N, C-alpha and C positions, 0 to 999 in steps of 0.2 A: 505496501500499500503507499505511496509516496502522498506529495506533496504540491505544486508550482500553477501561482494565478494567471501561466499560462494554456493551463487547457481550456476548449473549448467547453464553454459550459452547455447543461442536456447535451454530451454524447453521451448514449448509454458507453456503464460499469464494465468494465470485462471482468470474469470468474476465472480463476485462472486453468479450475476442473474445468471449464466450458470452452477452453477456444482449440482445442482439437477436436473439438464438434463442429464448434464454428467456423472450421476450415479458413481462417485466418478475417477471416470477413472481420472481422476488430483492430487485423492487426495492418498498423500506417503503410500506406503503401513502398517509402521507401527503403521500408523496415525490412516489406515478408522471404526478401532473396536470403537474408538471415537467420531467420525462422524458424527455428524444427521441433514438433511437440510430440511426444510418442505419448501414450497412456497402456505399456508393460502389465498393469493388472486392475484390480477396479482398487477405490480411491487413493493412488500415483501416478501423479506429472509428470510430466517431466522436460525440459521447457527449455535449449537450447537457442545459445544464438550468439551469432557469430561471421562480422563484416563490416563495412563498412558502410552505410547507411550514407554518412552524410546528413545527418538530419540531428532533432532532440526530436522525438515521444515521445507527447503529454498524453496523460488520458485517468478519465477514473476504475479504481477498481474495487471490488466487493466482493464476498465468498461466504461462508455457515463454517464457522469453526475447522482453524485448518492450522499444523505448520511446514516451515516454510523457511528453507536453506537455497543460499544467496549470497553462490560467490564468481563475484567480478574479478576480472579480470582485468579486462583491459575497458576503457573510457569512462564513466562517471554515471554516477547515479544519485535523484534526491528519491526517498519514501515517510510518508506521513500518514496518519487515519486521519479522517475529519476531526478536526480542532484540539489536534496533538499537534505537540515540535515538528521540524522537520527537520531530515533523520541528513546529511549530504551522506557521499562517500565516492571511494576515490576508486584504482583498480589495487589489487591485495588488500579487499575486503572483505568475509561476510559476514552477510546481515542476513539476521533469524527474525524471522514473524511467527507467533503461537498469540493462535482466539484463540478465546473458549467464546464467543457469543461471534451472530451474524457483524462486520463489520463491511466501516465502504473507507474509501481513503481515493492519492489521487501515487499516481505515479508517474515519473519524469527521469528517462534513455536517452543519454547525451553519448550519439555516434556520431557530435561535429567537430568540438570541441577538438579531443585530441584521436581523432578522426578512427582508429578500428575499434569497436564497439561487444569483446563477448562476458558471455555474463551465465554460470551455471544457476536456473530454475528446477529444486525438489520443493515438490508440493505435498503433504500428503495430507488426507481429511481428518478430521479429529478422531472418528473413531477407526482406523489404519491404522492411526499414532498409536494408539492404547489399542492395539491387537497385535503391535506389533510392539512394543517394550515392553507394557506392562505400564506408562504413565500417563498419566493424564493431562491436559495445557498445565491446572493450576497446581503440578508435583513438579513439570518440566522447568514456567518462569523461578518456581521458587530456587528451584538450587543453578540456576544460571548464575557461575558464579565470574565469570569475565567479562557481564558486559549490564547496563545500565540503558531500564527500560520501561518497565513501569509504565502504563497510560494509565493517568487517570482517573481520567471521565469513564475509561471501559476497561473489557473485560483484556487486556489482549497485555500483550509483549510485544516491542516495535526497540532492535536492538543489533548493533554491530560492534563485529570484534575483526582483527587478525584475520589472512586465511592463513593458515597452517598449511607447510608444500603438501604437505599427505590432503590434505583437501584442493589447495591446487592439481594436485598431477588426477588428481580422481577428474576433477570439473575439465584436462582437457583431454580423454580420453574419454569423458560425452561429448564435450565437445568437437572432437576426430572424427567421431560416427557418426553416420546417416550412410540410413537406412530407406529410402522409401517404395520398401513393395510392399505393394498394397497387400492385406488383407491377415490373418493370423502365421505367424510367424513364430516357432517356440524359442528359435535358437537366438532370434531378438529378443524376446522379450527378457525370457534367463540374463542374458549380458548388462540392457535393462536396468531387469530388478536388483542386479547382483548390484551392480556397479552405481546402483541410486543409496542401497541398503550399508555399503562401501564409505559412503558421503555421511550418510545419518551417523554413523558407528566412528567416525572418525570425526565430528563435531559433535560428540556426545561428550566421547572421553579426553578431549582437549574441554570442553567449556560444562559440561555439567558437572559441580560437587557430589560427593563419594556422602552416602550417606553415613551420620559417626554414628549411628547409634545399631548393637548390637541384634542379629534376628534375631526371637526368639528363639531357643529349641524346637524339633519338631510338635512335641507332645505338647507344648506353650504354642505352636501355631495353630492349630487345627482345633483347640478349643476358643482360638479371638478370631477365625474365619466364624465359626458361633456362631463368637460374640453376638460379629457388626450380623450374620445377617440376622438372627432371633434382631437388631436394631432398624434393619430395612423394613423385615416381614409386620413387624409389631411394633411401630415408633407412637400407636400413639395411647400405646403400657405407661404405664408412670414411672419408669425404673431407674434407680440409683446401680451406681456401680457398686455395693452393698451387695444387694439382689444382683447384676447380671452376673461380677462373678461367682458366684455363688452358683447358678445356675448352670453354666460351666463348668465347673470345677476346676479353681482360679484359687489364691487367695488377688486380695483388691490391689496389692500393691503389682504381681506380675501380668494382670490383667491391663494397667495403665499402663506400664512401661513399654506391656506389647503393641499397646492400640499406637503409642509413639514411634517405636520401630519400625510397625507392619503398616500403620498407617498416614504416618506425620502427624497425629493429631493427638489430644485427650478424647474420653469417651463421648465425655461431655460433649466436648465438639462435635464428631461425631454425628453424635444425633440430635445435634441443634439442624445440623446440614443436609441429614434425611430429611428433617423437618423440614424444612424452608422447601426446598427439593419437590417434595410432596405437593407441601400447600401451593409452589407456585403452577405444578401440572392443573388441580383445583382449580382455580382464581382462572387455568386459563378457559378448562371448558363451562365457564358458567359457575360456580359449585360459588354462595353466598360466604361473606369473607365471618361471620358470625359462622356456620355448619363448618368453613374448612380451620377453626383454629381452634374446634372443639373433634371435628376425626383427624390433626395431627398430632393432638393429646394435650393441646392450648388450657387450661379449666378457665381460660378471662383472658377477656375479647385486648385488652389494655394491654398484656401482654405480652400474644402475639404478633401483636402491633407495633410496638416498641423490638419487638426482637425481627422484628419482619423487614424493618425499615431498618436496622442500623447494619444488618445481614446483606441487602439491599437493594441500601438506598431510595430504593423508592415504598410506599402504604401498597397494603393490601388492596387496599380499593383504587389506583393509581397501576394494580399491575391484571386485576381485574376486567380494569378497560380501555388494556393490550398495551403498555406502556412496559419498557422490557426491562430486567430483574440487573444490577449486577451482584453475584454472589462476588463476596470479597475473601480472598485464599491470604491465610488460613481464618479462621471465626473468629471474632473475639469473643470466648466463652471462657476457658480458664479449665480447669482439674478437678472443681472440690466435689467432692461428695456423693451429693445431689444431686439428680437432674430435674430441676425442675420444673411442669408440667404451665 
């Protein structure tokens, strides 16, 4: 996503995951010779830009929750979400975008100032990223240790860091690849997937902070997964740390430390998130605020409204009217012994 006043207002926004289906219709005429797009499997899009377009290409972009790594080898690029700060990057940079909600913004690709423009973009939908790595977008953004990029006004991250030699090598491999064979091609798709996953692995190894908490022993992990499932399936119950620990056969200390190690949050925070996410779904389906509060385990409407607003930035009524909530990460809640309703 990127920002620039040079972009034509009213121009249809490009969705990176749909570029291949659009058959370059959204790509500026000067850039079409340089753009090659591949979708080797569902949820993964690879866009290779390699050429001398001789112009700037400014456009709006939007899309659903996703993870994107962009390795810029030559040229310049600006990027920003709507109402966010502009990121101005040069060759030798890696731009990370990770979003937990549908977002929109601007991109400006400069293939004029320095002649050539070479960039690899790997775009993974949120579900594909979670399936590949086990990381949700909140977990991913929380553990980025090499750059700042949280967007205070939306549920998203946009940051830049130097492109390592490993990432530049993978980018060169993909930018040099060109297979225009129509229809299915097993060898092509396997190669593209392998290189894209190699790039993602390099990026995560170089830029993600390792978990500091030691994982619980296997016997505890099974009980912790059971405890999380209980919260998800019966979030309307008046759970306490004591009652949950007793139900799954762990002492309270091991339950709390295990939740921090496996899920990155206390039991209370996990339950609150589960309840708020359930509330959002109910409100969007037309359930009244009062009924939603009772259904997700809040005995007092005023308490529900305060908690909902503090964790989403909007009131339950605003959510019911269609305003998009922004779940904070991590949710404020502490690790008190009582999980109050």
